[in-house]
C-alpha positions in Angstrom: -17.8 -10.4 24.0 -19.2 -9.5 27.4 -16.2 -11.1 29.1 -13.8 -8.9 27.1 -15.8 -5.8 27.7 -16.5 -6.1 31.4 -13.9 -8.4 33.0 -10.9 -7.1 35.0 -7.7 -8.1 33.3 -5.5 -10.1 35.6 -8.0 -9.6 38.4 -9.9 -12.8 39.0 -8.2 -16.0 40.3 -10.4 -18.1 38.1 -9.4 -16.3 35.0 -8.8 -18.7 32.1 -6.0 -16.5 30.8 -2.4 -17.5 31.7 -0.7 -15.2 34.2 2.6 -13.4 33.2 4.6 -16.0 35.3 3.5 -18.7 32.8 5.5 -16.9 30.1 8.7 -16.3 32.0 10.8 -18.8 30.0 9.4 -17.5 26.7 9.9 -13.8 27.7 13.5 -14.5 28.7 14.3 -16.2 25.4 13.0 -13.1 23.6 14.7 -10.6 25.9 11.3 -9.5 27.2 10.7 -8.1 30.7 7.7 -7.0 32.6 8.2 -4.7 35.5 5.9 -6.0 38.3 5.5 -2.5 39.8 4.3 -1.0 36.4 1.9 -3.9 35.9 0.5 -3.5 39.4 0.1 0.2 38.9 -1.7 -0.4 35.7 -4.0 -2.9 37.2 -4.8 -0.7 40.2 -5.6 2.3 37.9 -7.8 0.0 35.8 -9.8 -1.3 38.8 -10.4 2.3 39.9 -11.6 3.4 36.4 -13.7 0.3 36.0 -15.3 0.8 39.4 -16.1 4.4 38.5 -17.5 3.3 35.2 -19.8 0.8 36.9 -21.0 3.5 39.4 -21.7 5.9 36.6 -23.8 3.3 34.8 -25.8 2.6 38.0 -26.3 6.4 38.4 -27.3 6.7 34.7 -24.4 9.0 33.9 -23.3 8.8 30.3 -19.6 7.7 29.8 -17.4 9.5 27.3 -17.0 7.5 24.1 -14.1 8.6 21.9 -14.0 5.6 19.5 -15.3 6.8 16.1 -17.0 3.4 15.5 -18.9 3.8 18.8 -19.9 7.4 18.3 -23.4 7.0 16.9 -26.3 8.0 19.2 -27.5 4.4 19.5 -24.4 3.6 21.6 -25.4 6.1 24.2 -29.2 5.6 24.0 -29.0 2.4 26.2 -27.1 2.3 29.5 -26.0 -1.3 28.8 -24.7 -0.4 25.3 -23.0 2.7 26.7 -21.4 0.6 29.4 -20.3 -2.1 26.9 -18.7 0.5 24.7 -17.0 2.4 27.6 -15.7 -0.9 29.1 -14.3 -1.9 25.7 -12.5 1.5 25.5 -11.1 1.0 29.0 -9.9 -2.6 28.2 -8.3 -1.4 25.0 -6.4 1.4 26.9 -5.3 -1.1 29.5 -4.0 -3.6 26.9 -2.2 -0.9 25.0 -0.6 0.5 28.2 0.5 -3.0 29.1 2.1 -3.5 25.7 3.9 -0.2 26.1 5.2 -1.3 29.5 7.0 -4.3 28.1 10.8 -3.9 28.2 12.2 -5.5 25.0 14.1 -4.7 21.8 12.2 -2.2 19.8 11.4 -4.6 17.0 9.8 -7.0 19.5 7.9 -4.2 21.2 6.6 -3.1 17.8 5.3 -6.6 17.1 3.7 -6.9 20.6 1.9 -3.5 20.0 0.8 -4.6 16.6 -0.6 -7.9 17.9 -2.4 -6.2 20.8 -3.9 -3.7 18.4 -5.2 -6.6 16.2 -6.9 -8.1 19.2 -8.4 -4.8 20.3 -9.8 -4.0 16.8 -11.2 -7.6 16.4 -13.0 -7.5 19.8 -14.8 -4.2 19.3 -18.5 -4.5 20.3 -19.3 -2.9 16.9 -18.2 -6.2 15.2 -20.9 -8.4 16.9 -24.6 -8.4 16.4 -25.3 -9.1 20.1 -23.4 -6.0 21.2 -24.1 -3.6 18.3 -27.1 -1.4 19.0 -27.0 0.3 15.6 -27.3 -3.1 13.8 -30.1 -4.2 16.2 -32.0 -1.0 15.6 -31.7 -1.4 11.8 -33.2 -5.0 12.1 -36.2 -3.5 13.8 -36.5 -0.6 11.3 -36.3 -2.8 8.3 -38.5 -5.6 9.7 -35.5 -8.1 9.4 -34.5 -7.1 5.9 -31.1 -5.9 6.9 -30.3 -9.2 8.7 -31.4 -11.2 5.6 -29.4 -9.0 3.3 -26.4 -9.1 5.6 -26.4 -12.9 5.8 -26.7 -13.1 2.0 -23.7 -10.8 1.6 -21.7 -12.8 4.1 -22.4 -16.1 2.3 -21.4 -14.5 -1.0 -18.1 -13.3 0.4 -17.4 -16.7 1.9 -17.7 -18.1 -1.5 -15.4 -15.4 -3.0 -12.9 -15.8 -0.1 -12.7 -12.2 0.8 -14.7 -9.3 2.3 -16.3 -7.1 -0.4 -15.1 -3.6 -0.1 -17.0 -2.4 -3.1 -19.7 -3.5 -5.5 -17.5 -5.8 -7.7 -20.2 -6.1 -10.3 -20.1 -2.4 -11.1 -16.8 -2.4 -13.0 -15.3 -4.3 -15.9 -11.6 -4.1 -16.7 -11.2 -2.7 -20.2 -14.6 -1.0 -20.1 -15.0 1.0 -16.9 -11.3 0.9 -15.7 -8.1 0.3 -17.7 -10.1 1.7 -20.6 -7.7 4.2 -22.1 -7.3 3.3 -25.8 -4.0 1.7 -26.9 -2.3 -1.5 -28.1 0.0 -4.1 -26.7 3.2 -3.8 -28.8 5.6 -6.1 -26.9 5.2 -9.1 -24.5 7.2 -11.8 -22.9 6.6 -14.3 -20.1 6.5 -11.7 -17.4 4.9 -8.6 -18.9 3.1 -6.9 -21.7 4.0 -3.4 -22.9 1.0 -1.1 -23.8 1.4 1.9 -26.1 -1.5 4.3 -25.6 -3.1 6.2 -28.4 -2.2 9.9 -28.4 -4.9 12.4 -27.4 -3.3 15.6 -28.7 -2.5 17.0 -32.2 1.2 17.3 -31.2 3.2 15.1 -28.9 6.5 15.4 -27.1 9.2 13.4 -29.0 10.6 11.6 -25.9 8.1 9.1 -24.6 7.2 8.2 -21.0 7.6 4.6 -19.8 5.5 3.8 -16.7 6.6 0.8 -14.4 3.7 0.1 -12.0 4.0 -2.1 -8.9 4.0 -5.8 -9.8 2.1 -6.7 -6.6 -1.0 -5.0 -8.0 -2.7 -4.6 -11.3 -1.4 -1.6 -13.4 -4.8 0.1 -13.7 -4.5 1.9 -10.4 -2.8 4.4 -12.8 -5.7 4.1 -15.3 -8.9 4.1 -13.4 -11.9 6.0 -14.7 -11.1 8.9 -17.1 -11.4 11.6 -14.4 -8.8 10.0 -12.2 -6.4 8.3 -14.6 -2.8 9.4 -14.4 -2.2 7.7 -17.8 -4.9 9.7 -19.5 -3.8 13.0 -17.8 -0.2 12.5 -19.2 -1.7 11.8 -22.6 -3.8 15.0 -22.4 -0.6 17.0 -21.7 0.9 15.7 -25.0 3.1 12.9 -23.7 3.5 9.6 -25.5 2.8 7.0 -22.8 3.9 3.4 -22.6 3.1 1.2 -19.6 4.1 -2.3 -18.4 1.3 -4.6 -17.6 2.6 -7.4 -15.3 1.6 -11.1 -15.7 -0.4 -12.4 -12.8 2.1 -15.1 -11.9 1.2 -18.7 -12.3 3.1 -22.0 -12.3 4.6 -21.2 -15.7 6.7 -18.4 -14.2 7.0 -19.6 -10.6 10.8 -19.8 -10.8 11.2 -16.2 -12.1 13.8 -14.1 -10.2 14.3 -10.5 -9.4 17.0 -10.5 -12.1 14.4 -11.8 -14.6 12.0 -9.0 -13.7 14.7 -6.3 -14.0 16.3 -7.6 -17.2 13.6 -9.3 -19.2 10.7 -7.1 -18.2 11.9 -3.6 -17.3 15.0 -3.5 -19.5 13.2 -5.3 -22.3 10.3 -2.9 -22.2 12.6 0.1 -22.0 14.6 -1.0 -25.1 11.3 -1.6 -27.0 10.1 1.9 -26.2 13.4 3.4 -27.4 13.1 1.4 -30.6 9.5 2.2 -31.3 9.9 6.0 -30.6 13.3 6.2 -32.3 14.7 8.0 -29.2 17.9 7.0 -27.5 16.6 8.7 -24.3 13.2 8.5 -22.7 11.4 9.5 -19.5 10.6 6.8 -17.0 8.3 6.5 -14.0 8.3 3.9 -11.3 5.5 3.5 -8.7 6.1 1.7 -5.4 8.0 -1.6 -6.0 7.9 -0.6 -9.7 10.2 2.3 -8.7 12.6 0.0 -7.0 12.7 -2.4 -9.9 13.1 0.4 -12.4 16.0 1.9 -10.4 17.8 -1.4 -10.3 17.4 -1.9 -14.0 18.6 1.7 -14.7 21.7 1.2 -12.5 22.6 -1.9 -14.6 22.1 0.0 -17.9 24.2 2.9 -16.8 26.9 0.5 -15.6 26.9 -1.1 -19.0 27.6 2.2 -20.7 24.0 3.1 -21.7 22.4 6.4 -20.9 18.7 5.8 -21.6 17.0 8.5 -19.5 16.0 12.0 -20.1 14.3 12.0 -16.6 13.3 9.7 -13.8 10.1 9.9 -11.7 9.7 7.8 -8.5 6.3 7.7 -6.8 6.2 6.5 -3.2 9.1 4.2 -3.8 11.9 2.7 -1.6 15.5 2.9 -2.5 16.7 3.1 1.1 14.8 0.6 3.3 15.9 2.0 6.6 12.3 2.6 7.8 9.8 0.3 6.1 6.8 1.5 8.0 4.0 -0.6 9.3 4.8 -3.7 7.2 8.0 -4.1 9.2 6.1 -6.3 11.7 6.1 -9.0 9.0 9.8 -8.8 8.2 12.5 -10.5 10.3 15.1 -13.3 9.7 12.7 -16.0 10.9 9.8 -15.0 8.7 11.9 -14.4 5.7 13.7 -17.7 6.1 10.3 -19.4 6.4 9.1 -17.9 3.1 12.4 -18.8 1.4 12.0 -22.4 2.6 8.4 -22.6 1.3 8.7 -20.7 -2.1 12.2 -19.4 -2.4 13.2 -22.2 -4.8 10.0 -22.0 -6.8 6.4 -21.5 -6.1 4.0 -18.6 -5.8 3.4 -15.8 -3.2 -0.4 -15.7 -3.3 -2.2 -12.5 -4.0 -4.7 -13.2 -1.2 -1.8 -13.3 1.3 -0.7 -9.8 0.1 -4.3 -8.6 0.6 -4.6 -10.1 4.1 -1.2 -8.6 5.2 -2.0 -5.1 3.9 -5.5 -5.2 5.4 -4.1 -6.2 8.8 -2.1 -2.9 8.8 -5.4 -0.9 8.8 -8.0 -3.5 10.0 -10.7 -1.1 11.0 -10.6 0.7 7.7 -10.1 -2.3 5.4 -11.9 -5.1 7.3 -14.0 -4.5 10.4 -16.1 -1.5 9.3 -17.1 -3.6 6.3 -18.0 -6.6 8.5 -20.3 -4.2 10.5 -21.7 -2.5 7.4 -22.0 -5.4 5.0 -23.0 -8.2 7.4 -24.5 -6.7 10.5 -26.4 -3.8 8.9 -27.0 -5.4 5.5 -25.7 -2.4 3.6 -24.5 -3.1 0.1 -20.9 -1.8 -0.4 -20.7 1.3 -2.7 -19.2 1.2 -6.2 -15.7 2.6 -5.9 -13.1 2.0 -8.6 -10.1 2.3 -6.3 -11.5 -0.4 -4.0 -12.4 -2.6 -6.9 -8.7 -2.4 -7.9 -7.7 -3.2 -4.4 -9.6 -6.5 -4.5 -8.1 -7.5 -7.8 -5.0 -9.1 -6.3 -2.0 -10.6 -8.0 0.5 -13.4 -7.4 4.3 -13.2 -7.5 6.9 -15.8 -8.3 8.4 -17.1 -5.0 12.1 -16.6 -5.9 11.5 -13.0 -7.0 9.5 -12.2 -3.9 11.9 -13.8 -1.5 14.9 -11.9 -3.0 13.0 -8.6 -2.6 12.2 -9.5 1.1 15.7 -10.4 2.0 17.9 -8.1 0.1 15.7 -5.0 0.2 13.5 -5.1 3.4 15.7 -7.2 5.6 19.2 -6.3 4.6 18.7 -2.9 3.0 21.4 -3.7 0.5 20.2 -1.6 -2.5 21.5 1.7 -1.1 25.0 0.3 -0.8 27.0 0.6 -4.1 27.9 -2.7 -5.6 26.4 -4.9 -2.8 23.8 -6.4 -5.2 24.3 -7.7 -8.7 21.9 -8.2 -11.6 23.0 -10.3 -14.4 26.5 -10.1 -13.1 26.5 -6.3 -13.1 27.0 -4.5 -9.8 24.0 -2.3 -8.9 25.2 1.3 -8.0 22.4 3.8 -7.9 25.0 6.6 -8.1 25.5 5.8 -11.8 21.9 6.8 -12.7 22.5 10.2 -14.4 19.2 11.9 -15.0 17.0 14.6 -13.4 14.7 13.0 -10.8 11.2 13.9 -9.6 10.6 12.1 -6.3 7.1 12.1 -4.8 6.0 10.8 -1.4 2.7 10.9 0.5 2.7 12.4 3.9 0.4 9.9 5.6 1.9 6.9 3.8 2.1 3.8 6.1 3.6 1.6 3.4 6.5 3.9 2.3 7.1 6.5 5.0 7.6 9.8 3.4 10.9 10.6 5.1 12.3 7.3 3.8 11.2 8.1 0.2 12.9 11.5 0.7 16.1 9.6 1.4 16.2 8.8 -2.3 17.3 12.4 -2.9 20.7 11.5 -1.3 21.2 8.4 -3.3 20.4 9.9 -6.8 22.5 12.7 -8.4 24.8 12.9 -5.4 27.1 15.3 -7.3 24.3 17.5 -8.6 21.5 17.6 -6.0 19.8 20.4 -7.8 18.8 17.8 -10.4 16.4 16.3 -7.8 13.0 17.7 -7.2 11.1 16.3 -4.2 7.4 16.8 -3.8 5.3 15.8 -0.8 1.6 15.1 -1.2 -1.2 14.8 1.3 -2.9 11.5 2.2 -1.7 8.0 1.9 0.1 5.5 -0.3 -2.5 5.3 -3.0 -4.9 8.2 -2.4 -1.9 10.6 -2.3 -0.8 9.5 -5.8 -4.2 9.2 -7.4 -5.1 12.9 -6.9 -6.5 14.2 -10.1 -6.7 18.0 -10.8 -10.3 17.4 -11.9 -11.4 17.1 -8.3 -8.9 19.8 -7.0 -8.6 18.1 -3.6 -5.9 17.9 -1.0 -2.6 19.7 -1.3 1.1 19.2 -1.8 4.4 20.7 -0.5 7.6 21.9 -2.3 10.9 23.2 -1.1 13.9 24.2 -3.3 16.3 23.4 -0.4 18.8 20.6 -1.1 21.0 18.5 1.2 18.8 19.0 4.3 17.2 16.3 6.4 13.5 15.5 6.0 12.2 17.4 9.0 14.1 20.6 8.0 12.8 20.2 4.4 9.2 20.0 5.7 9.7 23.0 8.0 10.7 25.2 5.1 8.3 23.8 2.6 5.5 25.8 0.9 2.0 24.2 0.8 0.0 24.4 -2.5 -3.7 23.6 -2.8 -4.9 20.9 -5.2 -3.2 18.1 -7.1 0.6 17.7 -7.6 0.0 16.3 -11.1 0.5 19.6 -12.9 3.8 20.2 -11.1 4.9 16.8 -12.3 3.9 17.2 -15.9 5.7 20.6 -15.9 8.8 18.8 -14.8 8.2 16.1 -17.4 7.7 18.6 -20.2 11.1 20.2 -19.5 12.7 16.9 -20.4 10.5 15.5 -23.1 12.0 17.3 -26.2 10.2 19.1 -28.9 6.6 18.7 -30.0 5.9 16.8 -33.2 3.2 15.0 -35.0 2.0 11.9 -33.2 2.8 8.4 -34.6 0.2 7.3 -37.2 -0.1 3.8 -35.7 1.1 1.9 -32.6 4.3 -0.1 -32.6 6.9 -0.4 -35.3 8.0 -2.9 -37.9 9.8 -5.0 -35.3 7.0 -4.4 -32.8 3.7 -5.0 -34.5 0.6 -4.6 -32.4 -0.4 -7.8 -30.6 -3.8 -6.9 -29.3 -5.8 -4.0 -28.0 -5.2 -2.5 -24.6 -5.5 -3.4 -21.8 -4.3 -6.8 -23.0 -4.7 -10.3 -21.7 -2.4 -10.2 -18.7 -4.4 -7.8 -16.7 -7.6 -9.9 -17.1 -6.2 -12.9 -15.3 -7.4 -13.3 -11.7 -5.2 -14.5 -8.9 -6.0 -18.2 -8.3 
């Protein structure tokens, strides 16, 4: 750690690190260039700043620390700790500037910056007991208890195979989360369909089918009662059905994207129509669930069916032009590698998903927990959203590889007829229903401007049928924003056929949750109010078991 914090990059002849000349052949093959003058200028500036930092330490002058993880008073209390922290900041700035100085195609530059950022975050002095004065101080204050507790928590996490972000003993699926009453009324090899018990004396006649992402458990939409989107919709008088995905295992390791669209989504949609006795229903898709739902709907409309009263898409891609931070993992080589390993059958492990998404925000989803849980011995708090985050799921390899190649890599979904499902061309223009499209402003998984692009793919001949709403916060927290807490805000704009920046400039900000705006839209397309069904299911769809069902209980192996 001391070497990283205090050494001069590229400065010592005895440095064990390879010099740029060692990588000339590799750089040329990747079309990477390093301007020697820029690198020399960066090194000269670094040496000047490092010399000043050393002089300031010798003169007992406090350095400026702007890293939030190094902002506690303990970092400035000791000249050595302050110097270590300031030297780390200086080295981090040098590495980032060097990465920015690389001349290469933008995708390669993006990966270089990502890799450098991973290194910087991993080497923070906050991550190591020997260089973390806060953790050292806590050991003294607790007479060693914090160290004992931290070691115990680290051993427990090693046995589990992941860092604990929350107290995983504080929640039980079906009791504390995913606890809204209902029954499973349809199932097949890929999914179960849950019909929730009504909570109002009258219900809208046209039900709502929710298609959650299959790369996570569905109960992100049914956490505890105060922040359950499912329960909120029920309280507004909607009949709610929801797909619970199977946590993929060897029995479904050959399942394809077509299988998910036809057997699961279309199968569930037809079941909802039959149970409710309604030819048209409302449908909601979240994240990849929205992509799957849109594919399935395009197929149904192409086959002459008109199953929708309205469509809701939450932080979903239809146009994959800008795929955000995850793009560092998507290129021909990496996709081909996945296809070679699992494209013909096998599983995309849930732990790999978790690791990839954590790497996009390593300080928030990994390193601060290493510091808190292990170095300081603090037990993680009980948070339902983080419990859900740790409950990962597997996907069938063929389905996952299709999604990577045809959506992320080739961006084929937006082009009419370029993809087929069950032999039917997929043309999003055929979907003929009013659409409520939601995006989150700080979303690093589905950038909001890319989600906004869906407004130009749906209802092209009647753009007024699209309603776009932009919420505050990120991919998950922006969606799970219950009116009970009255937090954050959202933006609306009635303008149509404008680009994303122009839309935002003319948008009006509203305090609080966007959920009431959505249920107002939904109510306009849900038909009349009537008495709720007396029991779940129908003659052809008898209840199978109580919600939340078996599938959600299965842990990723």
